[in-house]
C-alpha positions as CSV (number, residue, x, y, z in Angstrom):
1,M,-75.7,-140.0,79.1
2,N,-73.7,-142.2,75.8
3,L,-71.4,-140.6,73.6
4,I,-73.9,-139.6,70.6
5,H,-76.8,-138.0,72.8
6,L,-73.7,-135.9,74.5
7,M,-72.5,-134.9,71.0
8,R,-76.3,-133.7,70.0
9,W,-76.4,-132.1,73.3
10,V,-72.6,-130.0,72.6
11,L,-74.6,-129.6,68.8
12,A,-77.7,-128.0,70.0
13,T,-75.7,-125.5,72.8
14,L,-73.6,-124.3,70.1
15,V,-76.3,-123.6,67.4
16,I,-78.2,-121.7,70.5
17,A,-74.9,-119.7,71.0
18,S,-73.6,-118.9,67.8
19,L,-76.8,-117.8,66.3
20,P,-78.3,-114.2,66.0
21,A,-81.0,-113.2,69.3
22,I,-83.6,-112.4,66.6
23,A,-83.0,-116.0,65.4
24,V,-83.1,-117.7,68.6
25,A,-86.1,-115.7,69.9
26,G,-87.9,-118.0,72.7
27,V,-85.5,-121.4,72.6
28,G,-84.6,-120.5,76.4
29,E,-88.4,-120.4,77.5
30,G,-88.9,-123.2,74.7
31,Q,-86.2,-125.5,76.7
32,E,-87.6,-124.8,80.1
33,L,-91.4,-125.5,79.1
34,Y,-90.2,-128.6,76.8
35,N,-87.9,-129.9,80.4
36,S,-91.2,-129.4,82.2
37,F,-94.0,-131.1,79.8
38,C,-92.3,-132.9,76.7
39,Q,-89.3,-134.9,78.0
40,I,-90.6,-136.8,79.8
41,C,-92.2,-139.0,76.7
42,H,-89.5,-137.9,74.5
43,G,-86.5,-137.9,76.8
44,A,-84.4,-135.2,77.7
45,L,-82.2,-134.7,74.1
46,G,-85.3,-135.5,72.0
47,E,-84.5,-139.6,71.5
48,G,-87.8,-140.9,72.6
49,Q,-88.4,-142.7,75.4
50,A,-91.3,-145.7,75.6
51,K,-94.2,-142.8,75.8
52,G,-93.0,-140.7,72.8
53,K,-91.5,-141.2,69.4
54,S,-87.6,-139.6,68.6
55,L,-87.5,-135.8,67.7
56,T,-84.4,-136.0,66.1
57,D,-85.5,-139.1,63.6
58,N,-85.6,-138.1,59.9
59,T,-89.7,-138.6,60.5
60,A,-89.6,-135.9,63.0
61,N,-86.4,-133.4,61.0
62,S,-88.8,-133.6,57.9
63,L,-91.7,-131.9,58.9
64,N,-91.7,-128.3,57.6
65,D,-92.1,-125.6,60.8
66,A,-95.9,-124.8,60.0
67,D,-96.5,-128.5,60.6
68,L,-94.0,-128.9,63.7
69,I,-95.9,-126.4,65.4
70,A,-99.5,-127.9,64.3
71,V,-98.3,-131.2,66.0
72,I,-97.5,-129.7,68.9
73,S,-100.5,-127.4,68.9
74,E,-103.3,-130.1,67.7
75,G,-101.8,-133.1,68.7
76,R,-101.6,-136.5,66.0
77,A,-104.7,-138.8,66.2
78,G,-104.1,-142.4,66.9
79,T,-100.9,-141.8,68.8
80,G,-100.2,-140.7,72.2
81,M,-99.2,-136.9,71.1
82,I,-101.9,-134.9,72.9
83,A,-103.0,-131.4,72.0
84,W,-101.1,-128.3,73.9
85,G,-102.9,-125.6,72.2
86,G,-105.5,-125.4,74.8
87,S,-102.5,-125.5,77.8
88,F,-99.9,-123.1,75.8
89,G,-100.2,-119.7,74.1
90,E,-99.4,-119.2,70.8
91,D,-95.8,-117.8,71.8
92,E,-95.2,-121.0,73.8
93,I,-96.1,-123.5,71.6
94,F,-93.2,-121.2,68.9
95,D,-91.2,-121.4,71.8
96,I,-91.1,-124.8,71.9
97,A,-91.1,-125.5,68.4
98,S,-87.7,-123.9,68.3
99,Y,-86.2,-125.4,71.2
100,V,-87.1,-129.3,69.0
101,R,-85.3,-127.4,66.1
102,T,-82.0,-127.6,68.1
103,L,-82.2,-130.3,69.6
104,Q,-82.3,-131.7,65.5
105,G,-79.3,-129.7,65.3
106,K,-80.8,-126.3,63.4
107,P,-81.3,-122.7,64.1
108,G,-84.2,-122.2,66.3
109,L,-87.4,-121.3,64.0
110,N,-86.0,-118.2,62.3
111,L,-88.1,-115.0,63.2
112,G,-86.5,-113.1,60.0
113,D,-83.5,-110.9,59.9
114,A,-82.8,-108.8,62.6
115,D,-81.8,-105.8,60.5
116,S,-85.1,-106.0,58.8
117,T,-87.3,-105.2,61.6
118,V,-86.0,-101.9,62.6
119,S,-87.5,-99.0,60.6
120,D,-87.0,-95.5,60.5
121,D,-89.9,-94.4,60.9
122,P,-90.5,-91.6,62.9
123,M,-94.1,-92.5,63.6
124,V,-92.7,-96.2,64.5
125,L,-89.6,-94.9,66.3
126,A,-92.0,-93.2,68.8
127,G,-94.6,-95.8,69.4
128,E,-91.4,-97.9,70.2
129,Q,-90.3,-95.0,72.9
130,L,-94.3,-95.1,74.1
131,F,-94.3,-99.0,74.1
132,N,-90.9,-99.1,76.2
133,G,-91.4,-95.7,78.4
134,N,-94.7,-93.9,79.7
135,V,-97.3,-96.6,78.2
136,G,-95.3,-99.4,80.3
137,C,-96.4,-102.4,77.2
138,V,-93.4,-104.0,77.4
139,S,-93.6,-104.6,80.7
140,C,-96.2,-107.3,80.3
141,H,-95.6,-108.2,76.3
142,S,-92.5,-108.8,74.7
143,Y,-90.9,-108.4,71.1
144,R,-87.3,-109.4,69.6
145,D,-86.8,-111.3,72.9
146,Q,-87.3,-108.3,74.7
147,G,-90.2,-107.8,77.8
148,G,-92.6,-109.2,79.6
149,S,-94.8,-112.6,79.7
150,V,-97.8,-112.0,81.6
151,G,-98.9,-111.2,77.8
152,P,-98.5,-112.6,74.4
153,S,-95.5,-111.8,72.2
154,L,-96.3,-109.1,69.8
155,D,-93.5,-110.8,67.3
156,G,-95.6,-111.1,63.8
157,I,-98.7,-109.6,65.2
158,S,-99.0,-107.5,62.2
159,S,-99.2,-110.8,60.3
160,R,-101.9,-111.9,62.4
161,L,-103.8,-109.5,62.8
162,S,-105.3,-106.7,60.4
163,G,-105.2,-102.8,61.3
164,D,-109.0,-102.6,62.6
165,A,-108.7,-105.8,64.4
166,L,-105.3,-104.8,65.9
167,E,-106.6,-101.7,66.7
168,Q,-109.6,-103.0,68.3
169,A,-107.4,-105.2,70.8
170,V,-105.7,-102.4,72.0
171,L,-108.7,-100.8,72.2
172,N,-111.0,-103.4,73.8
173,P,-108.3,-105.7,75.4
174,S,-111.3,-108.1,77.5
175,A,-113.4,-108.6,74.1
176,S,-110.9,-111.2,72.8
177,I,-108.3,-112.9,75.0
178,A,-105.7,-114.8,73.4
179,S,-105.4,-118.2,74.6
180,G,-103.0,-119.3,77.5
181,Y,-103.4,-115.9,78.8
182,E,-106.3,-115.8,81.0
183,A,-107.0,-114.4,84.2
184,K,-108.2,-115.7,87.6
185,I,-109.2,-114.1,90.5
186,V,-108.5,-116.0,94.1
187,E,-110.3,-114.2,97.1
188,Q,-108.3,-115.4,100.3
189,N,-109.6,-116.0,103.6
190,D,-109.2,-112.5,104.8
191,G,-111.3,-110.7,102.2
192,S,-108.6,-109.5,100.0
193,I,-108.5,-110.3,96.2
194,V,-105.7,-111.6,94.2
195,R,-105.9,-111.6,90.8
196,G,-103.1,-113.2,87.8
197,R,-102.7,-114.7,84.8
198,F,-103.5,-118.2,85.2
199,R,-100.7,-120.6,84.6
200,N,-101.3,-124.2,86.5
201,D,-104.2,-126.3,88.1
202,S,-103.9,-129.1,90.2
203,E,-106.2,-131.2,92.8
204,L,-104.4,-129.3,95.6
205,A,-103.7,-125.8,94.2
206,V,-103.7,-123.3,91.4
207,Q,-100.7,-121.0,89.8
208,L,-100.9,-117.9,89.0
209,Q,-98.6,-115.5,88.0
210,S,-98.6,-112.1,89.4
211,E,-99.9,-109.1,87.4
212,D,-96.8,-107.5,87.1
213,G,-95.6,-110.7,85.5
214,S,-92.4,-110.8,88.7
215,R,-93.7,-113.6,90.7
216,W,-95.5,-117.1,90.4
217,V,-97.8,-117.6,93.5
218,T,-99.6,-120.8,94.3
219,F,-102.9,-121.1,96.5
220,F,-104.0,-124.4,98.0
221,K,-107.5,-124.6,97.3
222,D,-108.7,-125.1,100.9
223,R,-107.1,-122.4,102.0
224,V,-108.9,-119.7,100.0
225,K,-112.1,-118.7,100.0
226,S,-113.0,-119.4,96.3
227,I,-110.8,-119.3,92.8
228,S,-113.4,-117.9,90.0
229,D,-112.3,-116.9,86.1
230,S,-112.1,-113.6,85.5
231,S,-113.6,-112.8,82.3
232,E,-111.7,-109.4,82.3
233,S,-108.0,-109.2,80.6
234,L,-105.1,-108.0,82.9
235,M,-104.2,-105.8,79.9
236,P,-105.5,-102.1,81.0
237,E,-107.2,-100.5,79.2
238,V,-104.8,-97.7,78.4
239,Y,-104.5,-96.8,74.4
240,A,-108.1,-95.5,75.3
241,T,-106.2,-92.5,77.4
242,L,-103.6,-91.8,75.0
243,G,-103.9,-88.9,72.6
244,A,-104.7,-89.2,69.0
245,T,-101.3,-88.6,67.8
246,E,-100.0,-91.2,70.7
247,Q,-102.5,-93.6,69.7
248,Q,-101.4,-93.6,65.8
249,Q,-97.6,-93.9,66.9
250,I,-98.1,-97.1,69.1
251,L,-100.8,-98.6,66.3
252,A,-97.7,-97.7,63.5
253,F,-95.0,-99.5,66.2
254,L,-97.4,-102.5,66.4
255,K,-97.7,-102.6,62.6
256,S,-94.2,-103.4,62.2
257,L,-93.7,-106.2,64.3
């Protein structure tokens, strides 16, 4: 590693360490994804390789956040940059873009001021308590850089879905499954069934994340009976079992994100 690259790495590390958690939400996850899928073309520090351009030059630095996310998600025609939108969920694309920003010596993509996201509305507070408590949503979904990864991050969900669409999403989670969070079903040779979030696939094996999010499991295709897509979301239909007040509390909390 030459001196310039070393200085960039040190600067990126200092930037991450000095920022509030809300400002760099997802940077760690973005670094993991970048190292696994992006560095082979763009280099470990975004310096560029034969296959991919530099991510730290003037052209890349001049992209605004929306354009950077669009390039990662949709690719760029006429270049070797493929579209990752079909492979990663929106939150994972965001995390990668956020990490790229740190390679440029900038803050990760800003989710907003942490203080501005905290509400003193009793309905919101009660909904957050349910979300993190008895209803158990936080075991699968994350917000403000905390929670699980089996389901999509809920940061900014109120800006992506209307109130009605949000209620339908929690009432009938299988009606529309977020890209990158589809499930697969594996029937093992002993007849047991395993469901999980589809993560990776190859000629030899498929990799699933367990329903509770705690494990990534690899199944070799020649050692199982079948592997099929699931039309049902991994998200349980818990919302429909709640009382009217609890439903409104959960919705109030989600609308505050």
